[in-house]
ZATOR-688015 format. One record per residue (C-alpha): x, y, z. Coordinates in steps of 0.05 Angstrom, whole numbers, padded with zeros to 5 digits, always signed. Each point is the difference from the previous one (the first is absolute). Example, Ala and Ser with C-alpha at 12.3 -4.5 7.8 and 13.67 -1.06 7.14 Angstrom:
+00246-00090+00156/+00027+00069-00013/
# end
This chain:
+00000+00000+00000/+00027+00068-00019/+00011+00054+00053/-00053+00043-00033/-00051-00057+00002/+00017-00014+00073/-00011+00073+00019/-00067-00002-00036/-00022-00064+00037/+00022+00030+00067/-00040+00062-00013/-00061-00041-00019/+00005-00044+00062/+00004+00061+00045/-00068+00026-00023/-00059-00012+00046/-00044-00058-00020/-00064+00036+00021/-00007+00073-00017/-00027+00051+00049/-00076+00004-00001/+00000+00072-00022/+00038-00011-00065/-00015-00072-00020/-00028+00021-00068/+00064+00040-00014/+00040-00061+00019/-00039-00044-00048/+00005+00053-00053/+00075+00011+00004/+00020-00073+00014/-00049-00033-00049/-00018-00050+00055/-00075-00003-00016/-00001-00071-00026/+00041-00026+00058/-00047+00036+00049/-00063-00030-00033/+00028-00070+00004/+00001+00002+00076/-00053-00044+00034/-00032+00060+00036/+00029+00063-00030/-00006+00063+00042/-00024+00046-00029/-00052-00043-00035/-00004+00004-00077/-00063+00042-00001/+00032+00049+00049/+00058+00006-00048/-00047+00019-00057/-00032+00054+00043/+00066+00029+00021/+00032-00003-00069/-00059+00037-00032/-00005+00050+00057/+00073+00018-00008/-00007+00005-00076/-00061+00045+00004/+00026+00049+00052/-00006+00071-00026/+00063+00043+00000/+00009+00071+00027/+00038+00052-00039/+00044+00056+00027/-00061+00045+00009/-00033-00054+00044/-00051-00014-00055/-00026-00072-00005/+00016-00032-00067/-00021-00067-00032/+00045-00060+00014/+00062+00005-00044/+00007-00052-00056/+00071-00020+00019/+00038-00065+00001/-00013-00013+00074/-00075+00006-00006/-00002-00043-00062/+00039-00054+00037/-00047+00004+00059/-00060-00010-00045/+00035-00058-00033/+00014-00032+00068/-00074+00007+00018/-00018-00036-00065/+00051-00055+00015/-00031-00012+00068/-00068-00007-00032/+00030-00047-00051/+00028-00041+00058/-00072-00005+00025/-00019-00025-00070/-00047+00060-00008/-00051-00034+00045/-00056+00052+00005/-00029-00035+00062/+00065+00013+00038/+00011+00070-00029/-00072+00023+00013/+00000-00026+00071/+00063+00037+00020/+00004+00062-00045/-00046+00060-00001/-00036+00020-00064/+00047+00059-00015/+00063-00042+00010/-00026-00057-00043/-00023+00049-00053/+00070+00030-00002/+00032-00069-00004/-00044-00024-00058/+00009+00065-00038/+00075-00010+00005/-00010-00071-00027/-00039+00028-00059/+00056+00050-00011/+00057-00051-00001/-00044-00047-00042/-00001+00052-00055/-00075+00016+00003/-00005+00067-00037/-00020+00055+00048/-00067+00033-00013/-00024-00058-00043/-00065-00033+00021/+00010-00074+00017/-00066-00017-00034/+00028+00027-00066/+00060-00047+00001/-00001-00069-00032/+00025-00048+00053/+00014-00054-00051/+00053+00042-00036/+00035+00026+00062/+00063-00030+00031/-00021-00052+00053/+00028+00040+00059/-00036+00064-00025/-00066-00037-00007/+00008-00031+00070/+00015+00068+00031/-00065+00028-00030/-00039-00060+00026/+00029+00007+00070/-00018+00074+00003/-00071-00010-00025/-00011-00060+00045/+00022+00042+00059/-00045+00057-00023/-00064-00040+00001/+00019-00038+00063/+00011+00066+00035/-00068+00026-00023/-00033-00063+00025/+00037+00002+00066/-00020+00073+00010/-00074-00018-00007/+00001-00045+00062/-00026+00032+00064/+00057+00005+00050/-00010+00014+00073/+00046+00056+00022/+00051-00015+00053/-00008+00035+00066/+00043+00063-00001/+00058+00004+00048/+00027+00062+00035/-00001+00058-00050/+00069+00017-00029/-00001+00058-00049/+00057-00025-00044/-00029-00070-00005/-00069+00027-00015/+00027+00046-00054/+00038-00058-00032/-00062-00044+00003/-00043+00054-00031/+00050+00011-00056/+00003-00074-00015/-00076-00005+00001/-00007+00058-00049/+00053-00030-00045/-00035-00067+00002/-00067+00032-00017/+00031+00036-00059/+00031-00064-00027/-00066-00038+00011/-00037+00055-00038/+00046-00009-00060/-00004-00076+00004/-00076+00002+00001/-00001+00047-00060/+00045-00050-00037/-00037-00062+00026/-00036-00015-00066/+00067+00005-00037/+00034-00047+00050/-00056-00051-00009/+00007+00003-00076/+00075-00011+00007/-00010-00061+00044/-00055-00028-00046/+00049+00008-00058/+00052-00038+00040/-00046-00061+00004/+00006-00005-00076/+00076-00007+00002/+00025-00070-00016/+00074+00009+00018/+00039-00004+00065/+00022+00066+00031/+00062+00020+00040/+00008+00046+00059/+00064+00036+00020/+00047-00035+00047/+00059+00028+00039/+00046-00021-00057/-00040+00033-00056/-00005+00064+00042/+00076-00002+00007/+00005-00006-00075/-00043+00062-00009/+00048+00039+00043/+00060-00018-00044/+00026+00040-00058/-00043-00009-00062/+00057-00034-00038/+00008-00053+00053/-00071-00027+00001/-00008-00024-00072/-00076+00005+00004/-00006-00057+00050/-00052+00035+00044/-00047+00005-00059/+00008-00071-00025/-00055-00052+00008/+00037-00039+00054/+00026+00055+00046/-00028+00002+00070/-00044-00046+00042/-00047-00041-00044/-00074+00006+00015/-00040-00053-00036/-00062+00021-00039/-00046-00040+00045/+00030+00031+00063/-00008+00070-00027/-00071-00013-00023/-00019-00030+00067/+00023+00062+00037/-00033+00047-00050/-00066-00039+00001/-00003+00003+00076/+00015+00075+00003/-00051+00015-00055/-00051-00042+00036/+00010+00041+00063/-00006+00064-00040/-00064-00021-00034/-00029-00025+00066/+00014+00069+00032/-00034+00035-00059/-00060-00045+00008/-00024+00041+00059/-00021+00055-00049/-00012-00044-00062/-00026-00069+00016/+00010-00024-00072/+00076+00001+00012/-00006-00057+00050/-00005-00047-00060/+00069+00023-00022/+00027-00010+00070/-00029-00071+00003/+00032-00017-00067/+00069+00025+00022/-00002-00035+00068/-00020-00067-00029/+00054+00007-00053/+00049+00013+00057/-00021-00065+00032/+00011-00037-00066/+00070+00030-00008/+00019-00017+00072/-00020-00072-00015/+00045+00001-00062/+00062+00031+00031/-00008-00027+00070/-00006+00039+00065/+00075-00004+00013/+00019+00046-00058/+00059+00044+00017/-00025+00062-00035/-00075-00004+00008/-00025+00009+00071/-00076+00001+00006/-00037+00000+00066/-00043-00061-00015/-00045+00009+00061/-00016+00071-00023/-00010-00026-00071/-00049-00052+00026/-00037+00056+00036/-00004+00041-00063/-00025-00060-00040/-00053-00014+00052/-00023+00073+00000/-00003-00001-00076/-00043-00063+00002/-00049+00038+00044/+00001+00065-00040/+00002-00033-00069/-00025-00071+00010/+00016-00046-00058/-00059-00033-00036/+00028-00069+00012/+00004+00007+00076/-00061-00023+00038/-00020+00025+00068/+00019-00067+00030/+00072+00012-00020/+00004+00069+00032/+00029+00011+00069/-00047+00025+00056/+00033+00068-00007/-00017+00003-00074/-00071-00025+00011/-00014+00054+00053/+00028+00055-00044/-00041-00022-00061/-00063-00005+00041/+00010+00069+00030/+00011+00031-00069/-00063-00033-00027/-00041+00018+00062/-00013-00074+00016/+00001+00008+00076/-00036-00066+00013/+00058-00037-00034/+00049+00040+00043/-00032-00027+00063/-00001-00070-00030/+00076+00004-00013/+00013+00022+00072/-00044-00055+00029/+00038-00051-00041/+00066+00031+00023/-00021-00008+00073/+00022-00072-00006/+00072+00017-00022/+00009+00073+00021/+00045+00012-00060/-00025+00073-00003/+00033+00040+00056/-00038+00043+00049/+00028+00064-00030/-00029-00018-00068/-00068-00015+00030/+00001+00067+00035/+00019+00036-00064/-00062-00031-00033/-00041+00025+00060/+00025+00071-00013/-00019-00005-00074/-00070-00025+00019/-00003+00057+00051/+00008+00050-00057/-00051-00037-00043/-00049+00002+00058/+00003+00076-00001/-00032-00005-00069/-00051-00055+00024/+00010-00051-00058/+00032-00056+00041/-00059-00032+00036/-00048+00006-00058/+00048-00042-00041/-00008-00059+00047/-00053-00052-00014/+00001-00034+00069/-00032+00041+00055/+00044-00037+00051/+00060+00036-00030/-00038+00066+00002/-00010-00008+00075/+00072-00021+00010/+00028+00062-00035/-00051+00051+00021/+00005-00019+00073/+00075+00012+00003/+00018+00060+00043/+00033+00037-00057/-00063-00005-00043/-00045+00018+00057/+00036+00067+00002/-00015+00010-00074/-00072-00026-00005/-00054+00033+00041/-00055-00043+00030/-00050+00023-00053/+00049-00016-00055/+00014-00068+00028/-00075-00015+00006/-00010+00023-00072/+00056-00046-00023/-00029-00060+00036/-00069+00014-00030/+00029+00003-00069/+00037-00066+00011/-00063-00033+00028/-00037+00015-00065/+00056-00032-00039/+00007-00061+00047/-00068-00015+00032/+00019-00069+00025/+00060+00021+00041/-00007-00010+00074/+00009+00070+00029/+00015-00028+00069/+00068-00026-00020/+00053+00032+00042/+00061+00031-00034/+00060-00045-00008/+00065+00017+00035/+00034+00049-00046/+00072-00012-00022/+00009+00075+00007/-00004-00005+00076/+00074-00017+00006/+00032+00049+00049/+00058+00043-00023/+00051+00039+00040/+00002+00077+00001/+00064+00002-00041/-00031-00046-00053/-00062+00045-00002/+00043+00062-00011/+00038-00034-00055/-00064-00022-00034/-00030+00069+00005/+00064+00031-00028/-00003-00049-00058/-00073+00019-00012/+00019+00074+00005/+00052-00010-00055/-00051-00033-00046/-00062+00043+00011/-00019+00058-00045/-00066+00014+00034/+00006+00066+00040/-00052-00021+00051/+00033-00067+00012/+00069+00032+00006/-00028+00046+00054/-00031-00058+00038/+00065-00040-00002/+00041+00059+00026/-00050+00010+00057/+00008-00073+00019/+00076+00003-00005/+00005+00063+00042/-00045-00033+00051/+00049-00058+00006/+00064+00041+00006/+00020+00072+00005/+00074-00011-00014/-00003-00012-00075/+00000+00048-00059/-00043-00037-00049/+00016+00045-00059/+00067-00037-00001/-00030-00070-00008/+00017-00003-00075/+00059+00034-00034/-00043+00003-00063/-00042+00054+00032/+00035+00061-00027/-00022+00072+00007/+00039+00056-00035/+00049+00033+00047/-00034+00068-00010/-00062-00030+00033/+00029-00048+00051/+00027+00055+00045/-00070+00031+00007/-00035-00067+00010/+00050-00028+00050/-00008+00065+00039/-00072-00019+00018/-00001-00010+00075/-00055-00053+00005/+00031-00067-00016/-00062-00032-00030/-00015+00060-00044/+00072+00004-00023/+00001-00074-00019/-00067+00004-00035/+00018+00062-00042/+00068-00028-00019/-00027-00068-00020/-00060+00027-00038/+00044+00046-00041/+00054-00053-00012/-00052-00051-00023/-00035+00052-00043/+00065+00019-00034/+00016-00073-00012/-00069-00014-00030/+00010+00061-00045/+00068-00027-00023/-00029-00068-00019/-00060+00035-00033/-00051-00025+00050/-00034+00068-00002/-00066-00020+00033/+00034-00023+00064/+00048+00059-00002/-00059+00047-00002/-00033-00034+00060/+00064+00003+00041/+00014+00073-00018/-00073+00020+00014/+00003-00032+00069/+00067+00034+00014/-00028+00067-00023/-00060-00007+00046/+00045-00017+00058/+00051+00056-00007/-00053+00053-00015/-00018-00003+00074/+00068+00023+00026/+00050+00021-00054/-00014+00051-00056/+00070-00014-00026/-00011-00075-00009/-00070+00015-00028/+00032+00039-00057/+00052-00056-00009/-00056-00051-00009/-00038+00046-00049/+00064+00005-00041/+00009-00076+00000/-00072-00011-00020/+00010+00049-00058/+00060-00041-00023/-00042-00064+00008/-00056+00029-00043/+00051+00019-00054/+00027-00072+00001/-00071-00029-00002/-00020+00042-00061/+00065-00012-00038/-00004-00075+00011/-00074-00003-00016/-00040+00043-00047/+00061+00042-00017/+00030-00059-00036/-00056+00004-00052/+00010+00075-00010/-00058+00024+00042/+00014+00069+00030/+00002+00006+00075/-00059+00033+00035/+00005+00075+00008/+00001-00004+00076/+00063-00043-00003/+00035+00051-00044/-00022+00055+00048/+00028-00039+00059/+00067-00008-00037/+00003+00075-00012/-00017+00012+00073/+00057-00045+00022/+00050+00035-00045/-00022+00068+00027/-00003-00021+00073/+00041+00044+00047/-00016-00028+00068/+00061+00006+00046/+00031-00059+00037/-00037-00052-00040/+00046-00059-00017/-00001-00012-00075/+00022-00059-00042/+00036+00020-00064/-00034-00057-00037/-00068+00033+00007/+00023+00064-00035/+00034-00044-00052/-00063-00039-00014/-00043+00063-00001/+00044+00034-00053/+00003-00064-00041/-00076-00005+00006/-00009+00071-00027/+00048-00014-00059/-00033-00066-00017/-00069+00033-00004/+00026+00060-00039/-00013+00052+00053/+00056+00040-00032/-00037+00066+00005/+00000-00004+00076/+00073-00021+00004/+00021+00055-00049/-00039+00060+00026/-00034-00014+00066/+00052-00033+00044/+00019+00047+00058/+00071+00027-00002/+00018-00028+00069/-00014-00070-00026/+00049+00008-00058/+00054+00020+00050/-00013-00052+00052/-00023-00062-00038/+00047-00028-00053/-00054-00045-00031/-00047+00060-00009/+00058+00038-00033/+00014-00058-00046/-00074-00009-00017/-00007+00075-00015/+00060-00002-00048/-00027-00062-00036/-00070+00030-00007/+00028+00066-00026/+00047-00034-00049/-00059-00039-00029/-00041+00063-00005/+00056+00035-00039/+00011-00058-00050/-00044+00028-00056/+00034+00068+00002/+00065+00022-00034/+00066-00023+00027/+00017+00069+00026/-00059+00000+00048/+00019-00066+00033/+00035+00030+00060/-00030-00051+00049/+00033-00057-00037/+00068+00031+00014/-00018+00007+00074/-00021-00074+00003/+00064-00020-00037/+00043+00037+00052/-00038-00032+00058/+00010-00071-00027/+00073+00013-00018/+00012+00022+00072/-00034-00063+00026/+00045-00043-00044/+00064+00037+00020/+00055-00024+00045/+00038+00043+00049/+00076-00001-00011/+00055+00011+00050/+00075+00002-00008/+00050-00036+00044/+00075+00010+00003/+00037-00066+00005/+00065-00015+00036/+00038+00011-00064/-00026+00071-00005/-00046-00014-00060/-00073+00022+00002/-00051-00054-00017/-00074+00006-00012/-00049-00039+00044/-00072-00007-00022/-00059-00005+00046/-00055-00040-00033/-00058+00048+00011/-00001+00075+00011/-00042+00029+00056/-00012+00065-00038/-00060-00026-00041/-00072+00007+00024/-00002-00075+00010/+00044-00062-00010/+00000-00038-00066/-00031-00061+00033/-00057+00044+00026/-00011+00030-00069/-00002-00070-00031/-00050-00023+00054/-00044+00060-00016/+00002-00011-00075/-00022-00072+00010/-00065+00026+00029/-00017+00036-00065/-00044-00031-00054/-00017+00058-00046/+00035-00015-00067/+00019+00072-00017/+00031+00012+00068/+00040-00064-00005/+00022+00018-00071/+00024+00069+00023/+00040-00030+00057/+00029-00055-00044/+00021+00051-00053/+00035+00042+00053/+00041-00059+00026/+00015-00023-00071/+00026+00069-00017/+00041+00001+00064/+00029-00068-00020/+00018+00026-00069/+00038+00062+00021/+00060-00038+00028/+00063+00007-00041/+00016-00073-00009/-00068-00021-00026/+00004-00038-00066/-00073-00015-00016/-00053+00050+00020/-00067-00023+00025/-00061+00031-00033/-00063+00023+00035/-00062+00041-00013/+00003+00074+00020/+00076-00005+00010/+00010+00066-00034/-00030+00041+00057/+00060-00012+00045/+00067+00037+00001/+00054-00033-00042/+00058+00008+00048/+00020+00004+00074/+00052+00050+00025/+00034-00051+00046/-00003-00070-00028/+00044-00029+00055/-00053+00016+00052/-00052-00048-00030/-00002-00073+00020/-00011-00027-00070/+00003-00073+00023/-00059+00014+00045/-00036+00036-00057/+00009-00061-00046/-00028-00046+00054/-00059+00048+00011/-00016+00001-00075/-00004-00076-00001/-00043-00001+00063/-00048+00052-00028/-00008-00034-00067/-00014-00066+00035/-00052+00034+00044/-00032+00039-00058/-00007-00064-00041/-00035-00033+00060/-00051+00056-00004/-00009-00005-00076/+00039-00054-00036/-00026+00025-00067/+00027+00071+00001/+00044+00003-00062/+00042+00059+00027/+00019-00039+00063/+00014-00062-00041/+00048+00039-00045/+00036+00026+00063/+00006-00072+00026/+00028-00021-00068/+00050+00057+00000/+00024-00020+00069/+00014-00071-00024/+00033+00027-00062/+00045+00045+00041/+00021-00059+00043/+00015-00045-00060/-00060-00047+00011/-00020+00000-00073/-00050-00058+00000/-00039+00032+00057/+00004+00068-00034/-00031-00029-00064/-00055-00032+00041/-00022+00068+00028/+00010+00038-00066/-00046-00050-00033/-00049+00001+00058/-00004+00076-00004/-00018-00005-00074/-00050-00056+00012/-00041+00035+00054/-00013+00062-00043/-00014-00037-00066/-00047-00057+00019/+00058-00049-00004/+00026+00032-00064/-00067-00006-00037/+00003+00076-00005/+00060+00043-00017/+00045+00016+00060/-00004+00075+00012/+00064+00036-00024/+00008+00034+00068/+00007-00070+00030/+00046-00032-00051/+00044+00060-00012/+00064-00005-00040/+00039-00005+00066/-00042-00059+00023/+00007-00036-00067/+00076+00011+00000/+00004-00030+00070/-00041-00060-00022/+00049-00007-00059/+00060+00002+00047/-00033-00052+00046/-00011-00048-00059/+00070+00012-00025/+00032-00016+00067/-00044-00062+00006/+00027-00021-00069/-00069+00004-00032/+00025+00034-00063/-00060-00012-00045/-00044+00034+00052/+00048+00059-00003/-00010+00007-00075/-00076-00002+00007/+00000+00052+00055/+00043+00047-00042/-00062+00008-00044/-00040+00028+00060/+00043+00063+00003/-00025+00064-00033/+00060-00006-00047/+00018-00072-00013/+00071-00015+00026/+00027-00041-00059/+00071+00001+00027/-00018-00035+00065/-00049-00047-00037/+00052-00023-00051/+00054-00008+00053/-00045-00044+00043/-00021-00043-00059/+00074-00014-00015/+00006-00035+00068/+00000-00075-00006/-00007-00019+00074/-00071+00025+00007/-00041-00031+00057/-00068+00015-00030/-00040-00037-00054/+00032+00041-00057/-00037-00018-00065/-00065-00014+00036/-00002+00075+00016/+00005+00021-00074/-00076+00004-00005/+00003+00058+00049/+00045+00043-00044/-00037+00051-00043/+00059+00042-00024/+00019-00025-00069/+00071+00027+00005/+00014-00045+00060/-00031-00060-00034/+00043+00012-00062/+00062+00004+00043/-00020-00067+00032/-00007-00030-00070/+00070+00024-00018/+00030-00024+00066/-00028-00070-00005/+00021-00005-00073/+00071+00021+00020/+00001-00054+00055/-00029-00053-00044/-00062-00007+00044/-00050-00018-00054/-00059-00018+00045/+00004+00064+00040/+00009+00041-00064/-00065-00030-00027/-00037+00019+00064/+00025+00072-00007/-00020+00002-00074/-00070-00026+00018/-00007+00055+00051/+00019+00053-00051/-00050-00028-00050/-00061+00015+00044/-00046+00047-00040/-00015+00045+00059/+00074+00020+00004/+00002+00024-00072/+00029+00070-00001/-00053+00024-00049/-00056-00014+00049/-00036+00060+00031/+00030+00026+00066/-00061-00025+00039/+00012-00072-00024/+00074+00003+00018/-00016+00029+00069/-00052-00055+00012/+00051-00053-00020/+00052+00029+00047/-00051+00005+00057/-00022-00072-00009/+00073-00024+00004/+00014+00044+00060/-00059-00031+00036/+00021-00072-00015/+00073+00012+00018/-00015+00035+00066/-00050-00055+00019/+00053-00053-00015/+00051+00039+00042/-00050+00005+00057/-00011-00075+00000/+00076-00009+00002/+00015+00049+00057/-00063-00001+00042/
# end
């Protein structure tokens, strides 16, 4: 051993084996000891703690010399920390069960986004727009992992969770918890907005018939190497941990089933999808075996889901004898067959397979039914009527006169029944402890949406204990922070709980579009708070206004029926309200302004809005500018001053604030902050507001503004076209201040939203086509160019208007066909231009590697010059058959140059129609 090597070994042996607790991540980072640490039997810190710490360190904001907080620097240390976090997750084999159990939503969101980044998923691209079959295996698997986690997180968030009892208040801890809660809510909001896309991605994954691969520690190491050292191994079909097709499909089916089951609460038809996915999961588990290394399904939970689906969507080949007692009871309750319910329980008295808690839950459901008096009349045997009606709970509901009337009605139906029969011992008479009663009442409180019943339950609960705050029973009961302070300030505990729960349940019902229950809950809350709080009374009036807007827009407003005049008056009254100290939700102003724009109340927004509103409410300001811009559209360009004002407002919203920092080497570098705070609102808020608009002209104006803003950047190669684009300024004084990446994403989002409102708007379809053209997706671009022509020409049975198929659009279609190697199509499209482009047509026909049908398209050519060139070309190549086809096309009498112009135009139009219809069948 050399002296130098001995010195190195001595230095290594003198290092501590276990690093100090305060700098263990630095130790792992500098010494590259991560893999050795993870191989320990019980590593401390645990792997999931490593992920949290690595990502926390990598996402720490920096502070400049002026003590200003800056985004985390993108330096080598932070990149290595992120890579180490990914390697730990790879060590855990990307098991979502482990990761979800130990990592918070924000941390896991950051981790999976880093996985998408290193897996070369293009930023800003919708996963649903990507073809999984053509992607590298590790890229496809990263997308699947992210979207599986997305819908699992949505499903998990829908479960009612009982809040933990709070410990001693610590301000720093509470602030941290509040920040994490807000961050989690924001992430959940985004995931829910993208839920339909995630489901489509996972459904597409079930059609894959190839094995996938997920990154391992080794492939992640390869990614960190110099590009020349990797030789493309990380993108090959065998790099990473192999996930068999059946294992992937099993996991995806289970997650989709859970997502569909969760959606079934608002759309019962979806339960059929859930049933299909769960039973497919069972089949796949049987195929691959329950000991699969990469497919971990909770089979007990799966069995529970399958059993629930059998109840909710019973299969036609399953008889009642094959159902479990649970299923039989549920089916009977849903059908109102209460006599069969009692029969099931009597039979179960022999085995007691149904637990006491389940029996008592059935009692509570019957208790609610008894309030409506349909339970006893459904029984045919008077003995059962006596048994139920004599129970102490029913005695409190049925007065003596009502009970006598019920018995008389039953006597007429069953004259032979012996009325002296005594009631049987009820199975509901099983005693329960106080703690069980409280738990059952809390469970009923969570489920109930009847204001009167909620009040009764709270009275019972407060009679049992005075130590509890029952508004904390479910963490799904959320009241906006601007209201919670006022509500929680109510001194009477019962009133405080009742107001909070009524409002929270009303808001939830409004969110899930259960407007009738929301109205009942809000009306009860309004009646309650009117007695003691004018402030909360106005709050409830505001919320009821918002509910009425939602109700109209989701109901008769969908068919174009105008809202009643009193609703418009109430909206104006809200916008003009100047009551001091009233807590206001920004979303109400947002919905009110969108409501006025959607129903063309532009005159009010333009001329009658009070000045103080324009200064204090950004949504009113935005609505006023949009309404005024629309009003000025017919006038000359010089009079469109409002358009310039609107342009400047949107440019400011899409700007970034820039700050300079002097480095250690003395050089000044530019640091960008993603969103400026100088605009009247953030870009995300603007996008949220726009997605509440439905009026086509308003959407067209907004789209044209963002398209123009997209086009003014210096490095733009292909402009996007839009209607009314000429009303906007053609330049920006400070291009560096605009976040053009965010603008491009916004344009895509807006077009997607606009097309969801009206998929047949040719102007929006052209914008979508231009976007695909600008991003080199030529097949998709042709699809939308053709669709735009089809919707305004009765599928090309009429001529496409020239303002739709402009020369620019035709030239882009030509370029798409050229780059797709469809050269005969190029030559045909050259005829569509106002001046036929013979140079491009001849050049394309010279190509011999055309991917289209070539000579079968000759019947679509009406220009004799092009046909003559084809004849010459085939003769030169010795292609006799094709030359004859071209000669036959020339010989058609309707193409004779001596024909009248009308005949030639008709011949051209007929060929245009047939060609475009053939193209549509090819690209649609």
